[in-house]
N, C-alpha and C positions, 0 to 999 in steps of 0.2 A: 261435146265436152260436158261431162256431168257437173252439176252444180255442187254436189256434196253438201246437202242441206244439213244444218247443225242440230236439228231436234226432231223428235217424233211428232207427227201431225196430231196424233190423238192425245197422248199423255204429256207431251212436251219434254220428255226425257232428253237429256243432252246426248248427242250422237257425234262425237268428234270425228275428224277425218279418218282416224284409224280404228274406229269402232268395229268390233266383230259382230255387233248386234243390229246394225243398220240394214234395213230391207227396203228395196225400191220396186216399184212397178214400172211398166214400159214408159210411163210419162214422168217418172222420177218422183212420184209421191213417195214420201219417206216416213217409215214407221219403224219402231223398235221391234225386235223379234218377239218379245212378250205380247205386244198388242196384235201383231200379225197372227200369232198362233192362238192366243186365248180369246181375243175379242173379235178379230176380223175373219177368223177361220180361213186364212190364206187367200182372201178375196179383197181386192182394193175397193174401198167404198166409193171412190171417185170414178173409176173407169170400169170396174168389174173384172179386171185382169188379175193375174197372179203376181207373186212377188219372187224376187231373187235377192241373194245377198249382195249388198252394195260393195263394189270394189274399193280397195284402200288406195288412195293416192299417195305415192311415195313422198316422204318429207322433202326430198331433193327437188321436187317439182312444185311445191307449195308457193314459192315466191313467184315463179313464172305463171303458174296456174292456180291462183288463190281459190279457196273454198268459199261458198256462199255464207253470208252472215244473216241472210233473210230468214226469219223464223216464220214458218207456216204452222199456226196452231189452230186447228179446226176440229175439236173433239167430235167424234163420230156419234151420230144418233144410233145407238146400238140396237134399239128395238126396230127402227126402220131398216137398218142394214140386215138384220137377221130375217126380217120379213121379205126383203128383196131376194135373199138367198133361197128362200123356200118357194118363190114363184117360178 
């Protein structure tokens, strides 16, 4: 079951359960579409994998399967990330 994390790990932008901008990697690291495309170059800084659009959990399931309230805010060291991409 996906956690549906509430914010972008890099910029801390709010990404509600029904956000069309939320992107996740295979480990459910969560970033906004802007950060994935313009900062991370479609590569997760944590695992090195790619991203997919996060599915939207239907409102009717939120009570039974609540979304996460845990904020993971770990701004990416952009220089280090870009260096790893070049290696």
